[in-house]
PyMOL commands that place a pseudoatom at each C-alpha (Angstrom):
pseudoatom trace, name=CA, resn=MET, resi=1, chain=A, elem=C, hetatm=0, pos=[0.000, 0.000, 0.000]
pseudoatom trace, name=CA, resn=LYS, resi=2, chain=A, elem=C, hetatm=0, pos=[2.752, 2.460, 0.944]
pseudoatom trace, name=CA, resn=LYS, resi=3, chain=A, elem=C, hetatm=0, pos=[4.703, 1.460, -2.142]
pseudoatom trace, name=CA, resn=LEU, resi=4, chain=A, elem=C, hetatm=0, pos=[1.724, 2.254, -4.390]
pseudoatom trace, name=CA, resn=PHE, resi=5, chain=A, elem=C, hetatm=0, pos=[1.289, 5.653, -2.764]
pseudoatom trace, name=CA, resn=VAL, resi=6, chain=A, elem=C, hetatm=0, pos=[4.973, 6.554, -3.118]
pseudoatom trace, name=CA, resn=LEU, resi=7, chain=A, elem=C, hetatm=0, pos=[5.132, 5.406, -6.744]
pseudoatom trace, name=CA, resn=THR, resi=8, chain=A, elem=C, hetatm=0, pos=[1.990, 7.376, -7.588]
pseudoatom trace, name=CA, resn=LEU, resi=9, chain=A, elem=C, hetatm=0, pos=[3.341, 10.479, -5.902]
pseudoatom trace, name=CA, resn=ILE, resi=10, chain=A, elem=C, hetatm=0, pos=[6.663, 10.224, -7.745]
pseudoatom trace, name=CA, resn=ALA, resi=11, chain=A, elem=C, hetatm=0, pos=[4.895, 9.688, -11.076]
pseudoatom trace, name=CA, resn=LEU, resi=12, chain=A, elem=C, hetatm=0, pos=[2.751, 12.768, -10.547]
pseudoatom trace, name=CA, resn=LEU, resi=13, chain=A, elem=C, hetatm=0, pos=[5.688, 14.913, -9.516]
pseudoatom trace, name=CA, resn=LEU, resi=14, chain=A, elem=C, hetatm=0, pos=[7.751, 13.770, -12.497]
pseudoatom trace, name=CA, resn=GLY, resi=15, chain=A, elem=C, hetatm=0, pos=[4.753, 14.425, -14.735]
pseudoatom trace, name=CA, resn=GLY, resi=16, chain=A, elem=C, hetatm=0, pos=[5.279, 18.067, -13.953]
pseudoatom trace, name=CA, resn=CYS, resi=17, chain=A, elem=C, hetatm=0, pos=[3.374, 20.718, -12.099]
pseudoatom trace, name=CA, resn=ASN, resi=18, chain=A, elem=C, hetatm=0, pos=[4.814, 24.173, -12.482]
pseudoatom trace, name=CA, resn=THR, resi=19, chain=A, elem=C, hetatm=0, pos=[2.102, 26.105, -10.669]
pseudoatom trace, name=CA, resn=ILE, resi=20, chain=A, elem=C, hetatm=0, pos=[0.394, 25.952, -7.295]
pseudoatom trace, name=CA, resn=ASN, resi=21, chain=A, elem=C, hetatm=0, pos=[-2.884, 25.206, -9.067]
pseudoatom trace, name=CA, resn=GLY, resi=22, chain=A, elem=C, hetatm=0, pos=[-1.290, 22.272, -10.896]
pseudoatom trace, name=CA, resn=PHE, resi=23, chain=A, elem=C, hetatm=0, pos=[0.184, 20.993, -7.637]
pseudoatom trace, name=CA, resn=GLY, resi=24, chain=A, elem=C, hetatm=0, pos=[-3.251, 21.098, -6.007]
pseudoatom trace, name=CA, resn=LYS, resi=25, chain=A, elem=C, hetatm=0, pos=[-4.695, 19.015, -8.828]
pseudoatom trace, name=CA, resn=ASP, resi=26, chain=A, elem=C, hetatm=0, pos=[-1.866, 16.508, -8.474]
pseudoatom trace, name=CA, resn=VAL, resi=27, chain=A, elem=C, hetatm=0, pos=[-2.474, 16.188, -4.732]
pseudoatom trace, name=CA, resn=LYS, resi=28, chain=A, elem=C, hetatm=0, pos=[-6.162, 15.578, -5.433]
pseudoatom trace, name=CA, resn=LYS, resi=29, chain=A, elem=C, hetatm=0, pos=[-5.285, 12.821, -7.918]
pseudoatom trace, name=CA, resn=VAL, resi=30, chain=A, elem=C, hetatm=0, pos=[-3.010, 11.155, -5.364]
pseudoatom trace, name=CA, resn=GLY, resi=31, chain=A, elem=C, hetatm=0, pos=[-5.811, 11.264, -2.809]
pseudoatom trace, name=CA, resn=GLU, resi=32, chain=A, elem=C, hetatm=0, pos=[-8.226, 9.696, -5.271]
pseudoatom trace, name=CA, resn=ALA, resi=33, chain=A, elem=C, hetatm=0, pos=[-5.713, 6.979, -6.116]
pseudoatom trace, name=CA, resn=VAL, resi=34, chain=A, elem=C, hetatm=0, pos=[-5.208, 6.172, -2.440]
pseudoatom trace, name=CA, resn=GLU, resi=35, chain=A, elem=C, hetatm=0, pos=[-8.973, 6.035, -1.878]
pseudoatom trace, name=CA, resn=GLY, resi=36, chain=A, elem=C, hetatm=0, pos=[-9.381, 3.740, -4.882]
pseudoatom trace, name=CA, resn=ALA, resi=37, chain=A, elem=C, hetatm=0, pos=[-6.619, 1.439, -3.705]
pseudoatom trace, name=CA, resn=SER, resi=38, chain=A, elem=C, hetatm=0, pos=[-8.010, 1.256, -0.182]
pseudoatom trace, name=CA, resn=SER, resi=39, chain=A, elem=C, hetatm=0, pos=[-11.548, 0.506, -1.360]
pseudoatom trace, name=CA, resn=LYS, resi=40, chain=A, elem=C, hetatm=0, pos=[-10.306, -2.482, -3.385]
pseudoatom trace, name=CA, resn=LYS, resi=41, chain=A, elem=C, hetatm=0, pos=[-9.150, -4.290, -0.222]
for i in range(1, 41): cmd.bond("trace and resi %d" % i, "trace and resi %d" % (i + 1))
show_as sticks, trace
zoom trace
């Protein structure tokens, strides 16, 4: 579970977010990914 979260976070950061607004969207996507992964258990 932690590994998935870290890999997702790294992928989003490497995908690029040059603005605060873009960073906020990336954080939201990470949150959604974590929720999706936890609901599959």
